[in-house]
ZALUM-296038 format. One record per residue (C-alpha): x negated, y negated, z; residue number from 1; residue in three letters. Coordinates in nm, 4 decimals. Layout:
N
         x         y         z  resi  resn
         X         Y         Z   NUM   Ala
...
REM end
This chain:
389
         x         y         z  resi  resn
   -1.7599    0.9379    2.3929     1   Met
   -1.6265    1.2808    2.3066     2   Val
   -1.7964    1.4481    2.0088     3   Glu
   -1.5983    1.3746    1.6947     4   Ile
   -1.3562    1.6454    1.5823     5   Asp
   -1.4628    1.7931    1.2454     6   Pro
   -1.0959    1.8012    1.1432     7   Asn
   -1.0433    1.4247    1.1722     8   Thr
   -1.1018    1.1758    0.8913     9   Val
   -1.4456    1.0902    1.0295    10   Gly
   -1.5313    1.4574    1.0642    11   Gly
   -1.4219    1.5319    0.7080    12   Arg
   -1.6346    1.2464    0.5746    13   Ile
   -1.9357    1.3888    0.7598    14   Lys
   -1.8633    1.7360    0.6235    15   Arg
   -1.8464    1.6186    0.2619    16   Tyr
   -2.1566    1.4047    0.3092    17   Met
   -2.3387    1.7199    0.4154    18   Lys
   -2.1999    1.9159    0.1197    19   Leu
   -2.3144    1.6445   -0.1217    20   Arg
   -2.6501    1.6026    0.0507    21   Gly
   -2.5794    1.2338    0.1194    22   Met
   -2.6975    1.0153    0.4034    23   Thr
   -2.4814    0.7396    0.5455    24   Gln
   -2.6999    0.4867    0.3643    25   Glu
   -2.6525    0.6676    0.0341    26   Gln
   -2.2768    0.6901    0.0862    27   Leu
   -2.2645    0.3178    0.1605    28   Ala
   -2.4560    0.2388   -0.1581    29   Ala
   -2.2489    0.4752   -0.3718    30   Glu
   -1.9101    0.3750   -0.2323    31   Ser
   -1.9847    0.0043   -0.1692    32   Glu
   -1.8290    0.0457    0.1738    33   Val
   -2.0393   -0.1233    0.4403    34   Ser
   -2.2813    0.0951    0.6330    35   Leu
   -2.1414   -0.0363    0.9610    36   Ser
   -1.7900    0.0742    0.8614    37   Met
   -1.9121    0.4215    0.7654    38   Ile
   -2.0956    0.4558    1.0969    39   Lys
   -1.7868    0.3510    1.2912    40   Lys
   -1.5529    0.5836    1.1016    41   Val
   -1.7829    0.8863    1.1276    42   Thr
   -1.8287    0.8317    1.5011    43   Ser
   -1.4571    0.7969    1.5751    44   Gly
   -1.4722    0.4223    1.6407    45   His
   -1.2728    0.3022    1.3408    46   Ala
   -0.9826    0.3922    1.1126    47   Thr
   -1.0320    0.3330    0.7388    48   Pro
   -0.7547    0.1760    0.5347    49   Gly
   -0.6186    0.3468    0.2245    50   Ser
   -0.8422    0.1439   -0.0117    51   Phe
   -1.1517    0.2364    0.1890    52   Thr
   -1.0507    0.6025    0.1937    53   Ile
   -1.0175    0.5852   -0.1841    54   Gly
   -1.3671    0.4407   -0.2277    55   Lys
   -1.5258    0.6954    0.0053    56   Leu
   -1.3383    0.9807   -0.1615    57   Ala
   -1.4587    0.8723   -0.5056    58   Leu
   -1.8194    0.8537   -0.3872    59   Ala
   -1.7911    1.1964   -0.2230    60   Leu
   -1.6173    1.3428   -0.5320    61   Arg
   -1.3130    1.4636   -0.3437    62   Val
   -0.9446    1.3730   -0.3623    63   Asp
   -0.8427    1.0956   -0.1257    64   Ala
   -0.5674    1.3103    0.0215    65   Glu
   -0.8180    1.5826    0.1061    66   Val
   -1.0402    1.3286    0.2774    67   Leu
   -0.7547    1.1715    0.4714    68   Ser
   -0.6170    1.5135    0.5639    69   Gly
   -0.2635    1.4031    0.4871    70   Lys
   -0.0329    1.6742    0.3598    71   Thr
    0.3202    1.6230    0.2318    72   Val
    0.5628    1.7287    0.5012    73   Gln
    0.8384    1.9733    0.4220    74   Glu
    1.1128    1.7157    0.4696    75   Gln
    0.9656    1.4981    0.1921    76   Thr
    0.8756    1.7716   -0.0575    77   Leu
    1.2178    1.7375   -0.2178    78   Glu
    1.1245    1.3866   -0.3365    79   Tyr
    0.8518    1.5113   -0.5703    80   Ile
    1.0652    1.6719   -0.8446    81   Pro
    1.2966    1.3708   -0.8271    82   Ile
    1.0015    1.1376   -0.8851    83   Leu
    0.8721    1.3466   -1.1721    84   Arg
    1.2186    1.3462   -1.3256    85   Arg
    1.2517    0.9659   -1.2941    86   Ala
    0.9133    0.9100   -1.4593    87   Leu
    0.9229    1.1925   -1.7137    88   Ala
    1.0041    1.0028   -2.0335    89   Ala
    1.1477    0.6830   -2.1749    90   Ile
    1.3332    0.8358   -2.4699    91   Asp
    1.4984    1.1580   -2.3525    92   Leu
    1.8123    1.0300   -2.1826    93   Met
    2.1519    1.1991   -2.1903    94   Asp
    2.3085    1.1134   -2.5278    95   Glu
    2.6482    1.0840   -2.3583    96   Asp
    2.5358    0.7796   -2.1596    97   Leu
    2.6727    0.4467   -2.2752    98   Glu
    2.5225    0.0998   -2.2177    99   Pro
    2.6590   -0.0744   -1.9095   100   Glu
    2.6943   -0.4377   -1.8037   101   Pro
    2.3622   -0.5666   -1.6750   102   Val
    2.5384   -0.7313   -1.3812   103   Glu
    2.6659   -0.3924   -1.2611   104   Lys
    2.3219   -0.2355   -1.2803   105   Leu
    2.1634   -0.5383   -1.1137   106   Ala
    2.3694   -0.4745   -0.8005   107   Thr
    2.2404   -0.1177   -0.7799   108   Ile
    1.8782   -0.2167   -0.8403   109   Val
    1.9036   -0.4893   -0.5777   110   Glu
    2.0188   -0.2283   -0.3251   111   Gln
    1.7283   -0.0005   -0.4197   112   Ile
    1.4921   -0.2903   -0.3554   113   Gly
    1.6418   -0.3415   -0.0104   114   Lys
    1.5995    0.0276    0.0674   115   Trp
    1.2386    0.0127   -0.0504   116   Arg
    1.1527   -0.2855    0.1686   117   Arg
    1.3380   -0.1153    0.4522   118   Gly
    1.1320    0.2044    0.4033   119   Ala
    1.4482    0.4108    0.3426   120   Gln
    1.2974    0.6465    0.0895   121   Tyr
    1.5567    0.9225    0.1034   122   Arg
    1.8294    0.6843   -0.0105   123   Lys
    1.6144    0.5776   -0.3062   124   Ile
    1.5541    0.9370   -0.4098   125   Ser
    1.9276    1.0070   -0.4205   126   Glu
    1.9963    0.7542   -0.6985   127   Val
    1.6696    0.6762   -0.8769   128   Leu
    1.6643    0.9148   -1.1782   129   Pro
    2.0235    0.8322   -1.2686   130   Asp
    1.9616    0.4572   -1.2465   131   Val
    1.6470    0.4804   -1.4582   132   Val
    1.8352    0.6674   -1.7331   133   Asp
    2.1196    0.4155   -1.7296   134   Arg
    1.8771    0.1242   -1.7544   135   Leu
    1.6864    0.2853   -2.0405   136   Leu
    2.0073    0.3273   -2.2363   137   Val
    2.1277   -0.0224   -2.1548   138   Thr
    1.7883   -0.1690   -2.2413   139   Gly
    1.8270   -0.0596   -2.6024   140   Arg
    2.1302   -0.2845   -2.6356   141   Glu
    2.0850   -0.5588   -2.3750   142   Gln
    1.7089   -0.6030   -2.4077   143   Gly
    1.5112   -0.8235   -2.1697   144   Glu
    1.7419   -0.8429   -1.8647   145   Pro
    1.7814   -0.4653   -1.8548   146   Ala
    1.4061   -0.4120   -1.8868   147   Tyr
    1.3468   -0.6564   -1.6014   148   Ala
    1.5726   -0.4418   -1.3826   149   Leu
    1.4028   -0.1255   -1.5066   150   Leu
    1.0676   -0.2667   -1.3900   151   Thr
    1.2116   -0.3040   -1.0412   152   Asp
    1.3492    0.0521   -1.0479   153   Ala
    1.0100    0.1884   -1.1489   154   Tyr
    0.8603   -0.0071   -0.8614   155   Arg
    1.0698    0.1977   -0.6203   156   Ala
    0.9297    0.5118   -0.7832   157   Ala
    0.5798    0.3764   -0.7343   158   Asn
    0.6470    0.3137   -0.3660   159   Ser
    0.7692    0.6683   -0.3133   160   Leu
    0.4717    0.8110   -0.5005   161   Ala
    0.2003    0.6286   -0.3118   162   His
    0.3686    0.6687    0.0275   163   Lys
    0.3712    1.0435   -0.0307   164   Leu
    0.0095    1.0368   -0.1492   165   Gly
    0.0665    1.1276   -0.5148   166   Tyr
   -0.1800    0.8982   -0.6894   167   Ser
   -0.1090    1.0488   -1.0319   168   Asp
    0.2621    0.9726   -1.0027   169   Leu
    0.1868    0.6265   -0.8671   170   Ser
   -0.0284    0.5515   -1.1721   171   Met
    0.2432    0.6818   -1.4035   172   Thr
    0.4965    0.4578   -1.2295   173   Ala
    0.2792    0.1483   -1.2713   174   Thr
    0.2276    0.2333   -1.6392   175   Glu
    0.6044    0.2562   -1.6790   176   Arg
    0.6305   -0.0788   -1.5025   177   Met
    0.3787   -0.2351   -1.7400   178   Glu
    0.5791   -0.1098   -2.0370   179   Trp
    0.9162   -0.2343   -1.9128   180   Ser
    0.7779   -0.5645   -1.7792   181   Ala
    0.6252   -0.6317   -2.1209   182   Gly
    0.9741   -0.5957   -2.2699   183   Leu
    1.1316   -0.8200   -2.0056   184   Ser
    0.9944   -1.1390   -2.1607   185   Gly
    0.8849   -1.2606   -1.8162   186   Asp
    0.5113   -1.3300   -1.7680   187   Pro
    0.5560   -1.3561   -1.3916   188   Leu
    0.7040   -1.0093   -1.3797   189   Arg
    0.4070   -0.8821   -1.5810   190   Val
    0.1710   -1.0476   -1.3298   191   Ala
    0.3626   -0.8886   -1.0425   192   Ser
    0.2982   -0.5479   -1.1962   193   Val
   -0.0751   -0.6289   -1.1940   194   Ala
   -0.0467   -0.6909   -0.8186   195   Tyr
    0.0913   -0.3377   -0.7763   196   Leu
   -0.1354   -0.1643   -1.0254   197   Lys
   -0.4402   -0.3162   -0.8545   198   Ala
   -0.3383   -0.1421   -0.5328   199   Ala
   -0.2953    0.1878   -0.7171   200   Thr
   -0.6440    0.1517   -0.8652   201   Leu
   -0.7961    0.0595   -0.5291   202   Ala
   -0.6447    0.3651   -0.3627   203   Arg
   -0.8380    0.5897   -0.6044   204   Ile
   -1.1614    0.3995   -0.5476   205   Gly
   -1.1489    0.1716   -0.8534   206   Ala
   -1.1764   -0.1529   -0.6580   207   Gly
   -1.3885   -0.3399   -0.9124   208   Lys
   -1.1466   -0.2560   -1.1922   209   Gln
   -0.8596   -0.3675   -0.9696   210   Ala
   -1.0241   -0.7049   -0.9137   211   Leu
   -1.0797   -0.7522   -1.2863   212   Arg
   -0.7128   -0.6780   -1.3463   213   Leu
   -0.6079   -0.9337   -1.0839   214   Leu
   -0.8372   -1.2064   -1.2195   215   Ile
   -0.7004   -1.1476   -1.5689   216   Arg
   -0.3436   -1.1714   -1.4377   217   Ala
   -0.4289   -1.4966   -1.2567   218   Met
   -0.5735   -1.6443   -1.5745   219   Asp
   -0.2594   -1.5553   -1.7690   220   Glu
   -0.0182   -1.7366   -1.5349   221   Ile
   -0.2352   -2.0149   -1.3920   222   Glu
   -0.0777   -2.2711   -1.6249   223   His
    0.2645   -2.1889   -1.4762   224   Leu
    0.1743   -2.2414   -1.1107   225   Val
    0.2553   -2.6112   -1.1012   226   Gly
    0.5855   -2.5603   -1.2775   227   Gln
    0.7813   -2.3576   -1.0209   228   Ser
    0.7772   -2.2153   -0.6702   229   Gln
    0.8284   -1.8703   -0.8220   230   Glu
    0.5027   -1.8962   -1.0173   231   Ala
    0.3153   -2.0248   -0.7123   232   Ala
    0.4491   -1.7301   -0.5112   233   Ala
    0.3383   -1.4702   -0.7656   234   Val
   -0.0030   -1.6384   -0.7955   235   Tyr
   -0.0323   -1.6244   -0.4163   236   Ser
    0.0348   -1.2491   -0.4123   237   Thr
   -0.2436   -1.1924   -0.6653   238   Leu
   -0.4856   -1.3775   -0.4372   239   His
   -0.3622   -1.1778   -0.1361   240   Met
   -0.4313   -0.8510   -0.3102   241   Arg
   -0.7688   -0.9701   -0.4377   242   Ala
   -0.8633   -1.0736   -0.0847   243   Gly
   -0.7979   -0.7324    0.0662   244   Thr
   -0.9691   -0.5449   -0.2158   245   Ile
   -1.2759   -0.7711   -0.1988   246   Ala
   -1.2931   -0.6925    0.1742   247   Ala
   -1.3244   -0.3203    0.0998   248   Thr
   -1.6125   -0.4104   -0.1329   249   Leu
   -1.7789   -0.5851    0.1649   250   Ala
   -1.7604   -0.9213   -0.0147   251   Asp
   -1.6610   -1.1444    0.2774   252   Ala
   -1.6940   -1.4725    0.0890   253   Asp
   -1.4722   -1.3617   -0.1990   254   Ala
   -1.2204   -1.2019    0.0364   255   Ser
   -1.1771   -1.5085    0.2532   256   Arg
   -1.1747   -1.7403   -0.0466   257   Ser
   -0.8903   -1.5496   -0.2120   258   His
   -0.6928   -1.5336    0.1116   259   Leu
   -0.7476   -1.9027    0.1838   260   Ala
   -0.6065   -1.9829   -0.1598   261   Glu
   -0.3127   -1.7497   -0.0965   262   Ala
   -0.2451   -1.9334    0.2310   263   Ala
   -0.2646   -2.2748    0.0615   264   Arg
   -0.0213   -2.1661   -0.2076   265   Leu
    0.2137   -2.0202    0.0541   266   Ala
    0.2800   -2.3714    0.1849   267   Thr
    0.4418   -2.4547   -0.1493   268   Leu
    0.7364   -2.2158   -0.1214   269   Phe
    0.9582   -2.0677    0.1509   270   Pro
    0.9257   -1.7232    0.3065   271   Glu
    1.1207   -1.4733    0.1013   272   Gly
    1.1189   -1.2133   -0.1744   273   Ile
    0.9925   -1.2828   -0.5275   274   Val
    1.0023   -1.0074   -0.7895   275   His
    1.0477   -0.7580   -0.5087   276   Gly
    0.7395   -0.8708   -0.3131   277   Thr
    0.7456   -1.0341    0.0305   278   Val
    0.5908   -1.3809   -0.0023   279   Val
    0.5064   -1.6616    0.2350   280   Gly
    0.2674   -1.7586    0.5106   281   Glu
    0.3530   -1.4625    0.7359   282   Thr
    0.2649   -1.2036    0.4750   283   Asn
   -0.0624   -1.3835    0.3985   284   Val
   -0.1540   -1.3423    0.7656   285   Lys
   -0.0896   -0.9691    0.7429   286   Leu
   -0.3270   -0.9465    0.4480   287   Tyr
   -0.5849   -1.1503    0.6407   288   Gln
   -0.5575   -0.9018    0.9281   289   Met
   -0.6240   -0.6071    0.6996   290   Ala
   -0.9186   -0.7821    0.5360   291   Ala
   -1.0851   -0.8748    0.8649   292   Glu
   -1.0652   -0.5137    0.9825   293   Ile
   -1.2303   -0.3896    0.6641   294   Asp
   -1.4936   -0.6619    0.6942   295   Leu
   -1.5821   -0.5319    1.0405   296   Gly
   -1.4199   -0.8124    1.2416   297   Asn
   -1.1440   -0.6405    1.4418   298   Pro
   -1.1502   -0.9134    1.7094   299   Glu
   -1.0447   -1.1656    1.4449   300   Lys
   -0.7700   -0.9304    1.3274   301   Ala
   -0.6352   -0.9012    1.6823   302   Val
   -0.6467   -1.2795    1.7134   303   Glu
   -0.4430   -1.3168    1.3935   304   Ile
   -0.1944   -1.0549    1.5150   305   Ala
   -0.1433   -1.2336    1.8455   306   Arg
   -0.0768   -1.5638    1.6675   307   Ser
    0.1702   -1.4099    1.4202   308   Thr
    0.5414   -1.4066    1.4890   309   Lys
    0.7318   -1.1901    1.2444   310   Leu
    1.0367   -1.3843    1.1253   311   Pro
    1.3889   -1.2525    1.1665   312   Arg
    1.4782   -1.0245    0.8771   313   Gly
    1.1146   -0.9655    0.7796   314   Phe
    1.0930   -0.6532    0.5616   315   Ala
    1.0556   -0.3388    0.7712   316   Lys
    0.7947   -0.2032    0.5326   317   Glu
    0.5779   -0.5089    0.6021   318   Arg
    0.6515   -0.4947    0.9755   319   Gln
    0.5198   -0.1414    0.9922   320   Thr
    0.2009   -0.2472    0.8100   321   Tyr
    0.1580   -0.5218    1.0687   322   Phe
    0.1702   -0.2686    1.3509   323   Trp
   -0.0498   -0.0184    1.1679   324   Leu
   -0.3198   -0.2776    1.1128   325   Asp
   -0.2830   -0.3894    1.4740   326   Ser
   -0.3495   -0.0271    1.5719   327   Ala
   -0.6508   -0.0103    1.3428   328   Arg
   -0.7925   -0.3291    1.4961   329   Ala
   -0.7448   -0.2004    1.8513   330   His
   -0.9115    0.1296    1.7628   331   Leu
   -1.2121   -0.0580    1.6231   332   His
   -1.2302   -0.2355    1.9592   333   Asn
   -1.2016    0.0926    2.1502   334   Gly
   -0.8648   -0.0045    2.2970   335   Asn
   -0.6855    0.3256    2.2426   336   Thr
   -0.3887    0.2444    2.4672   337   Asp
   -0.3089   -0.0765    2.2763   338   Ala
   -0.3464    0.1123    1.9488   339   Ala
   -0.0936    0.3727    2.0554   340   Met
    0.1519    0.1027    2.1610   341   Glu
    0.1209   -0.0454    1.8121   342   Ala
    0.1719    0.2969    1.6541   343   Leu
    0.4858    0.3450    1.8634   344   Leu
    0.6200    0.0156    1.7266   345   Glu
    0.5416    0.1282    1.3718   346   Ser
    0.7215    0.4595    1.4225   347   Arg
    1.0286    0.2933    1.5698   348   Ala
    1.0599    0.0440    1.2841   349   Ile
    1.0162    0.2798    0.9887   350   Ala
    1.0099    0.6538    1.0731   351   Pro
    0.9953    0.7637    0.7077   352   Glu
    0.6977    0.5409    0.6377   353   His
    0.5292    0.6616    0.9559   354   Phe
    0.5614    1.0269    0.8505   355   Arg
    0.4217    0.9618    0.5035   356   Ala
    0.1349    0.7183    0.5710   357   Ser
   -0.2230    0.8428    0.5366   358   Arg
   -0.3346    0.5423    0.7473   359   Val
   -0.1119    0.6626    1.0318   360   Val
   -0.2739    1.0028    0.9927   361   Asn
   -0.6241    0.8557    1.0169   362   Ala
   -0.5322    0.6287    1.3087   363   Ala
   -0.3946    0.9177    1.5130   364   Ile
   -0.7056    1.1226    1.4431   365   Glu
   -0.9297    0.8318    1.5432   366   Thr
   -0.7327    0.7882    1.8643   367   Ala
   -0.7792    1.1590    1.9349   368   Ala
   -1.1555    1.1175    1.8890   369   Asp
   -1.1487    0.8350    2.1433   370   Gln
   -0.9615    1.0343    2.4088   371   Gln
   -1.1264    1.3096    2.6092   372   Ala
   -0.7879    1.4798    2.6208   373   Arg
   -0.4894    1.3893    2.4047   374   Ala
   -0.2218    1.2101    2.6046   375   Ser
    0.1479    1.2938    2.5831   376   Asp
    0.2042    0.9725    2.3859   377   Thr
   -0.0621    1.0632    2.1329   378   Leu
    0.0787    1.4134    2.0969   379   Arg
    0.4246    1.2698    2.0364   380   Ser
    0.2891    1.0378    1.7674   381   Leu
    0.0932    1.3224    1.6088   382   Ala
    0.4021    1.5433    1.6011   383   Asn
    0.6014    1.2669    1.4248   384   Ser
    0.3285    1.2226    1.1649   385   Ala
    0.2635    1.5926    1.1126   386   Gly
   -0.0912    1.5716    1.2500   387   Val
   -0.2289    1.8797    1.4247   388   Val
   -0.4442    1.7876    1.7250   389   Leu
REM end
């Protein structure tokens, strides 16, 4: 094995451990990331997911983006002022704007949702601030249906923020979502926001708080689960998220229990989209893959991947996560060639997501640690992701 590069994610973790005077055992105790995972990451044998990076960063008292080494590329810098503008305020719209028919705005928001699931972030950025303003104005007159749409628009802002690595903007977006969902009169939409906010919390290392939020959301809609497929689907997503977060806390029993319940619930409704989230048995498998990797069982993750057939029309954003986690699993197993094949699939499906993802960044760096000399394929992937080898 080649000595780990100090400029990879594992190397940066080692550097900040040294600066903080922490041993691997102390970092494991402080972060609640398993010691075996820390050893694998710092030796170039494993790629941490975004939740794990967040927990390690918190324990090391450094920003997650610094630890991951991901910088915003020039071609995406233009999104940042647009995001800040979309999230700036809820009461400072253009006074010349007039309320519009909800049906007209629903068509636009539906298209934004399709772009989000298709990882077409530039298209979202071109319309988002204007749509948010129009929905805020319309919400004053139309009430609940307009606020339901506004929640979905803010979700697109959240996706852009966390893909670009701006945790502060992501948190602001989820707070805006909580506000608008509360005005939508829909408890399932409120619960769906908890699913997203939990991820935002986990990415900054607040995994325990994220789990408490999810359990509270489950309690609030549990009585609805037997009443509709929609409620069962939302309840399933809460269990999916809880399962992956519990895995980063090294709680295998809780992780697998939540994911088993998510899988059971997924038999009660068809594959599809509910409140903007991909639901169904396939997506549960993707969450199981991610959890098994974080629990230190990459062989099981590879087994799940091999048994999973992505359905026709499956959201590109979720497809790229499938291939990213496949790459992570292969890297844990030391199969660098298979990992790079998976990364190539991810890049082909969603180039914008590939450029922005901190997990892509970490995977490429881990692959570089595992190769004595970077191959042409790895260099091509690194160039696409903005990683300097």
